[in-house]
N, C-alpha and C positions, 0 to 999 in steps of 0.2 A: 557632684555633677553626674547625672545619669545618662547613659547612652540610650537614645530613643529606640523603642521597639521596632520602629520602621526600619532601622539599620539592619537588624537581624532578619526581618522579613525580606528586605530588598536583597540581601545576600543569598537567601534561599531561592529567590526568583532568578537571580543571576546564574546560579548553578543548578539549572532545572534538571538536567540528566542525572546528576549524582543525588539530588534531592529525591527524585522519583524512584530511583533504584533502591536507595536506603529505606525510604518509606514503604516500598513494596515488600521488602524483606520483613519489616516489622508488621505490615498488614497480614502477611501469611502466618506469622506466629500468633497474632491476636485472633485470626480466623480459626486456627486450630484450637487455641485456648478457649475461645467463646463457644465453639462447636461442642467440645467435650462437656463444658458446663451446661450447655443447653440440652445435651443428650441426657445427662444425669438428672437435670431438673425435670425434663419431660417424663422420664421413667418414674421419678418420685411423685410427680403430680398425678400421673395416670393411676398409680396404685393407691395413693392416699385419697384421691377423690372417689375411688371405688367404694370406700367405706363411708358410713354415716356415724356421726358421734352419738346419735340417738339409739343406735343399734349396738348390741353386744354379741360376741361370738363365743361359743363354748367348744373346746377341743379336748382331746385326750391329753392328760398331763405329759409334758415333755415333747409334744408334737411341734415340729417346726412349721408345718403347713397342713392344710386340710387333707392333702393327698396322703399324708402319713398318719392321720388321726383315725380313731375308731371308737364309736360310742354305742354301747349296747342299748336295746329298747328299754330296759329297766331304768338305766341311768337317765335316758332321755325323758322318761315319765316323771322322774324325781325333779329334774330341772323345770319341766313344764308346769309343775304345781307351785312354783315359787311366786310370792306376791309381787315381786318387782317387775314381772312381765306384764306389759300393757294388754288390755283386752282388745280382741279383734271382732270381726263380724260374727254374729250369732253368739256372742259372749265367750267365744273360745279364745285362748291365749294367742297373742300375735307372735307366733313362733313357727319357724320352718325347720323341719328335719331334712337335711340335705346330704347328698352323697357326691363325692368328687372322685373321678377316675381320669386317667390319661390314656389317650389312644394316639396312634400314629396315622397321619393323613398326608397324601401327596399334595404338593402345591400346584396350582394351575400354571401351565406353560413350562414348568421345570421338572415335574414329577419327583422332585426331591421331598422325602417325607419329613415331617416335623411333628412334635408332640402337641396335642390340643387338649384342653380341659373340657371334659363332659361333666356337666353339673346336673344332678338329679334334684329337682325342685319340688317343694310342697305347694299347697294351695295358697299360702300366705307369702311366698317368695317374692312375687311381683309387688305386693303391697309394701313389703319391707325395703324395696329398692325402687323408689319413684323415679329415679334417673333413667331407668330402663323403660323404653317405649317400643311397643310393637308397631313397625312402620309398614309392613307388608304381610299379607296372609292372616293367619289366625293362631290362637294358642293351641298347643297339643291337647287332645282329649285325654282325660284321666283314664289310665288303664290301657292305653294304646301305645304302639311303637311309632309315635310321632315326636318330632323334635322341632325346636326353633333354633336358629343360628344367629350369632352376632354379625353385624354388618361387615366387620373385618374378616370373619371366617368366610362369609359368602363371596367376598371379592377374591380371596387369596387361596382357597382350598377347593380341590375337586370334590364335587358332590355336596358342597355346602350351601348352594343356592336353593331358593324356593322351587319346589317341584322335583328336586333331585333326591337321590337315595344314597345313604351311607350304610356300610356294613361293618358292624362291630358288636361284640358281645354275642356272637353266634346268631345274629338276626339282622334283618334289614330294617332301617329306620328312615321314614319319609320326612323330608323337610317341609313343614307346612307354614312356616312363618319366619320372618327376618325381624330382628329387633335392633334398635339403636341404643347404645349405652353412653352416648356423649364421649367425653374424654376418659372414661373409666376403663378398667381392664376387662369388664364383662363383655365388651365387644369382641374379645378374642376367645369367647367360650361358646359351647353348644349346650342347650338346656333340654332336658327330657323329664318325664315323670319319674320321681325318685323310686317308687315301688317297682316300676318296670325295669329301671336301671339296676336295682339290687337283684332282681331275678335273673337278668341277663348276665351279670357278672358273678353270680353265685355269692353275693355279699350278704352278710347277716348283721352288719353294723352300719351306723351312719358315720359320715365323715365329720359333720359339725352340726351345731344347733345355732340358728340365728334368730334373735328375738328383739323386739322393740321394748325399750325401758319405759315403764310407766312414768307419767309426770311426777316430779318431786320424789322419785324413788332413790334409795341410797345404793348406788352401784358398788361402793366400797364394801358395804355390809353384805351385799349379795355375793361378791367375789370371795370374801373371807369365809362365808358360810359354805359355799360350794367346794372350795378348795380344801377346807378343813374337815369336810364330812368323810368319815372313815369308810362309808359305803361306796364312795365315788373316787375315781382316779381322773378327775377333770380339772381343767383350769379355764378361766374366762378372762376376756379382755375386750375393750371397746373395739368396734370394727375398724375404726380409723387407725388405732394403734397396731392392730394385726397387719393391715396392709402397708403401714409405714415400715414395719419390720420386714415385710416381704421384699421391699425395694432396697433395704439397707446393704446387703451383700453386693448386689449388682451395681448400685450407684457408687459404692466405695471402690469397686474394681475399675469402673469407668474413670473416676476422679484420679486414681493412682496412675492409670495408663495415660490419661490426658496430661497429668502433671509431668510425667517422665518425658513424653514427646515434646511438651512445651519447653521444658528446660533445655533439651537438646537443640531445638530450633532457635530458642532465644539466645543461646551462646553465639550462634552464627549471626543473628541479627545485631547483637551488641558489638561483635567484632566489625561488622559492616559499618555500623554507626561510628565506631572509633576511627576506622580508616577514612571515612568521609570527613570527619571533623579534623583529623590530623592533616589531611590534604588541604582543608580549608585554612587551617592555621599557616601551613607552609606557603600557600598562594597569597596570603594577605599579610605577610610580614611587615611590609611598608605601611599598610593601613594601621596595623597595631602600633607601630612606632609613631605614626602621625597622631593617633588618638592619645597616646601617652604624653607626647610633647604638648598637646593642647590642654592638658590638665586632667585627663580622665585617669582615675586610679586603677590599681590592679583589680580590685573587686568589681569595677565596672566592666572591665574586659572579661573577667571570669563569668559574670552574669550574662553578658551578651552572647558568649559562645555556648553557655549552658542553655540559654533560651532558644538558640537555634536548634540544638539537639532535641530539646523538648518539643519544639514545634514540629520537627520531622517525625518524632515518635507519635505525637498526637494525631497528625495527619494519617500516618500509617494505621494507628489504632482505630481511628474513625472509619477508614476505608475497610479494614478487616471486619469490623463490627457490622458495617453496612451490608457486606456480602453474606456474613453469617446470619443476618436477620432473615434472609430469604429461605433458610433451611426450615423455617416454621411452616412452610407450605408442604413439606415432605413428611410422610408417615413411614416409619421403618419398623421392623420387627426383629426381636432377638429372644434368646432363650433366657427365661428367668431362672437363676441358679437355685432359688429356693424351692420352686415347684417343678423345675425341669420341663416346663411347657413354654410355648411361644407366646410372646406378648407384643402387641402392636401399640406404638405410641408416637407422638410428635415431638420434634425439637421445641423447646419452650424458652423464650427470651424474657428475662425479667430485669427490673431496674438494678437489682443486686448484681446480675451478670454484667450489665453494661458498666456499672461502677468498677467492678473487678477488672474487666478487660481494659478499660481506659487507664486505670491505675497501673496495671501491669505494663502497658505500653509506655507510660511516662517513666516508670522505674527503669525500663530498658534504655530509654533515651537518656536518663540521668547517668546511669552506669556507663553507657557508651560515650557520653560527652564530657564527663567530669575530668578525665585525664588530659584530653586535648585542651580543654578550657584552662586547666591549671598551667599547662605549658605556655599557652598564649599569655596568661596573666603574668607569668614570671619573666617574660622577655625583657631584656634591657633596652631602654629607649635608643641609645646610640647604636647598639648592635643591630637592632631591628631596622633603623633608618639606613645604616651602612649596607645591610644585606639587600635592601631594596634597590 
């Protein structure tokens, strides 16, 4: 004989205040849990989508990021002559020699400085990144002190909007265009002519080489040849792999921090669920005795009380997830530990996060409800009726 689900639902509606308070505690925990997962997912998505699987990146061997890398002109020429590189306009290899430096810029309205990536680009840089679109102004003229800024830079940093001027590298740079990079990390960069940037910063080496792989080319063979060449001290990886590695440290930190906070908050939520369910058992002693006298078994009582606890946790989890979903409208910025530059990205909600958040809420409900449910199931019929 099974106890109807309506019995458990009716009891939740009867105890509206305690149900709401317990569900609210669980909603808060799920909100924090989902927010951290969305934060880490947004960071990973922004950096991974920055790269293209058709492109490959060459760095100095052992470099963690482009900022730490250095490639001399001779090595760049050797790489440029490889047959795996696709052809570009005018028959030239579709390869861009780029330089990456960091500068400190004050933020709008706060004047607090933060590191920003300045990328020196070549003539093929835009062709290699079709996700980057110029939305206002024009491209910088080759050989000039003109720059274009990502839309995120234009909004958040002083001097980053079109028509404004930035001073770095011992010269003034005029912002002549704004580009949109979608959800990628390029929106948090400033682009200038690579040769001019090298002169301004007295640099004689490139930071990286970006190129498009020719159709049907063997990337593994190219990688082995470049990395085993005794003349070179270079390593190469697909662009998507490089940017995935850039997000690894920061996303790991966020997940550890989020897990720690979630565990602390969940202990409180579980204790709250236990108190609620123990109070429910105490207040319904005569009901339990009556049900047992009507022929309902101990396992039926156990399932009924567990179901109530799970219902409360599911309600709380759904509410917490609902409010967490609104975070997708917000863009935040943080320092990328790999490059020490600021990166803007959005919270990202995925089906996997929804599944994990609701599963976590049900686990809290189960842990919080199992002991009171066992106590209710173990009640003696005569004692329960007498207590009532």
